[in-house]
N, C-alpha and C positions, 0 to 999 in steps of 0.2 A: 738324454736324446729320449723322446716324447717314444713312447709305445709306438707313435703311428707314424711318427719319419722317421724310425726305426725299419721298419718294414716297406715302408715307400723306397730306400737306400734298399733294403736288400734283398727288394723285388729290383732294380734298377739291376746289378750287380748281376744277380741271377738269368736273366731276360734281355740285357744289356735297355738301351737308350734307341725312341722310336726312332730318330731322326739321324742322318748323316753327320759327321764329326767330319767337317770339311776346313783346310785353309791355304791360302793361294800366297802366289810371289810374281809381283808385280801386275797385283790386277784390283784395279780401286768395288773397292766392294761396300754394298751399300744396300739397306733392308726396303722392305717392299711385299708391309704387312707380316703376311710366317713366312714370307722367303729368305734369301740371301739372293745380291743378286749382284756377280764377278765381272765384272769387268776390261775384254785386256785387249789394250790400245798399241800391242807389241809382244812379244815374245816375253814368259811365265812360265809359272804352273802350277797346276789344278794337286791338291793330292785330295784323296780322303782318307784319314786315317783312320774310320769305322766308320762300317756298316750301319743301319737301325737295323728293329723289328716290323716296322712300319710296313704294312704287305706292298700300299701302293708308293709313299716316298720314301721307305731307309734303304734304297739302292738305286734311286731312279733322278733324273735331272731331266733339263729343259734345254735348248740352248739352240744360240741364233750364229752361224759360223758364215763369212764374208772373206772372200779374198780379195783382196786389193786390183783397181782397177787398170784398165788398158789405156798408157796412151793416144793422143792425138796423133792424126796425120797430115803430112805438110806437104806444099802446093796445092792448094784445091782439096784438103785433105777428106776426111771418115773422120768421126769421132769414136774414140776410144771405147771399146765394150766394156761396162759391169763388172765388176770381179762375182764367181761368182757363188750362189748362198746359199746356204741349208736352215730348214728352221725347224725347231722340237717346242714346242709348249704344250703339250701334252705331258708331261713328263712318263717319259715313255722309252727313254732310254736309259739302260743298266750300265753300274760303275761298279768296278772292285774296289779293293783298299789297295790302292797303292795312289802313284805318283803322275800325273799326266799334263809331258809337255804341251805348251800351248807357242802353237808357232804361229804369227799374223801375218798374208801375206803385203808387201809393198806397197807401194803405185808403180804403175811404168812411166818408164819416161818418153815426153815426151818426142814425136821422130823431129829428124835434125835435116838438112843440106838441100839442093832444090832437086833433083830429081837419084835414082836408083834407090836401091833397096832402102838405104840409111833416112829414107824415107816415112817408111812403116813407125807405128809409134810401138814402141812397146811394149810387150803382154805384161801384168801384173802378176807378184808374189802369188803361191800359193797359203792356203787358212788350212791349220789343223788342228785338230783337239785328242791330241794322243794320233791312237789308232782307230780312233772308232768313228770321226770324219774329217774330210777333207774333201775341199773346194779348191775350185780352178782357176784362178789370176783373169781377170780379161783379157780378152782381143785387141792388139793394138790397128790403133783404127787407121787404114790405107791414105800412102800420099803417091805424087806422080804420077797417075794412071793404073797404079793396079791398089788390089783387094786390103783388104783388114784380114785380121792374125782369123783363126781360131784361140776359142777362148772361154771362162765360163759364160759369157754371154760376145759376142760376137764383135768385133770393131766394122765399122762400118768405111764402106765402097769409096775410096777415090771417084771420080769421074770413067772407068770399066769398064767389063766384063760381068756379068755374074758368074759364079756368085760371090755372096760377101763373107765378109766373115762367119765361121758356126757357133754356138753354143752348144754348153754341153745340156742332154738330157737332161729338167730335175734342179740344174742348177741355173739357168740363164735360157735363154734368145740372140737368133742372125739380129745380125747388124743390119743396115738399111743399106739402098743401092744409091751409086754418084751416076749421075746423069750429065750430058754438055749436051751442044748441039753449038756450032762455031763459038765467039765468046762465053754462052753462058754455060756458066761454072756451079755444081753444086753437090756436095759431098751426101753421103749415107750417114746415119745417126749410129749412131754403138745400142747394142744393146741391151737393155736394161734385164732386169730377173725378173720380171712382169709382163713382160713386153719388149717385140724385136722395136727396133733402128728403124726410124722411119727414113724413106727413099730420096734424094734432092727429087726439088722439083722443077721442072724446063722452066714453066709457065713463069716468070717471074725470079728466075734463081737462086731459088728460094734452097736451101741447105737442111737436108732430110733433119729432122729430131731425136733426139736419145728415148730411149724405150725406158719406159715407166718403171721405179722401180717398189720394192716390197715394205711396206707397212708393218713393224711388230711395235706389239705390246707389254716385250718381255721385259724393259727394262724397268716397266710398270706409265709408262708416259709412252705416247704416240709416236713414237719417228718415223720414219723413212731414209730407207739406205738401196743402196746396188744399181743407180740410174747410171744411164746411159748419156755420153758424151755427145753433142749435137758437131752435125758435119757441117763444114765452109758453105755461105751464096753466097753468092756474085751480088746480090741485092739486098739478100735476106739469110742471119745467123741463122744459121739450127738452133732450137733451144736445148739447153740439157734438159737428161729427162730427172722428174723428180724421186729425188735419194741422194742429191747433191750433183747429176752427169754435170761436168763442166758445158756451157755452150759455146758454140763454136765459133767462125771466125768470119769478117765480112770488107768487103770493101772499103764499107764504110769502119773497120774495124778489125786491122789483119789475122788481130790475135786468137788464138781462143785462149780461153778460158779452163781454170785447171780444176779436176774432181773437187769435191770436197771431203777439205783428211777423213781420216776414221768413219768412210761410208762405200769404201771399195767402186766410186763413181767413178764415171770417164770422164778422160780427158779431148778439151774441144778440138777440134779440127780445123785448120790455118791456108791462108792462100800460100803465104810463100816463107821460110823463115828467115828472111834476108830485111821483111815487110815487116811482120808477125810471127811469134815463134806462139805453134799448136799447144794446148794445153796439156798438164801431166797426171797421169789417173794417179789418184789416191788411197793411202794403203783402207784394207781391210780392217774389220772388225771382229775378236769371239765376244758372245754373253755364257753365259752360265748362270742358271737359276736352279735352287737349291731349297727341297724344303726344311724351317731348320726350329720351330717351334705349333 
């Protein structure tokens, strides 16, 4: 070994490497320039084997943690709320040399039946990055005259009195209000990470749109996540929110659609489970990035 190489080797042994040594289980790991990106769409782990000496990146990571979206409601139902979302792209989250359990929340099931509590969509599951970051599952959409559930983002109401499902501050937004007069019916949209769900509009019986989601570039590409589901509209279905929200149903297409998988999106509301089912919420996602060179 040359004198120069031996000096470098000894320096690394004495003072440590500048960046973290990280391994994962259950993740897809890609490279984005000088950074590694671990994407989890299910349970797994991220292990920090050793910390680095660099003051900015030696013990810091960035993350996107999104919970599962809520299911859409039945019987003039509201859209499911998006899973709660938290993001840190500034590499300010400190970690230690331990194994972190990764839990990705599942999507909430669509409401079923034509009356009673079973018509409300189920809430999505929570997501967590060890004990460092936790997000709340999206609220299920209301059905059969019921309110949407509270959640990371709130579920939209079926035609009933306010308030609609409420979102968690810092994670998402509230669902929209449903409206009806005689035979005109319009469910509210589920809330999204960046916007509340839209209210159902009586004039034209238009379902409320799902709230817009969050645009993230943590993976190296610009992707939108955590959109709310659209509400049922007798004449015009509520559109799913940007970020994978499922569209609501209408008298022309009774069924709501599912939230886009691995986006923590809400499902769309529907007219009646006997005519067409509401949409399911989608599984969340966790993305963690660290500098490796």
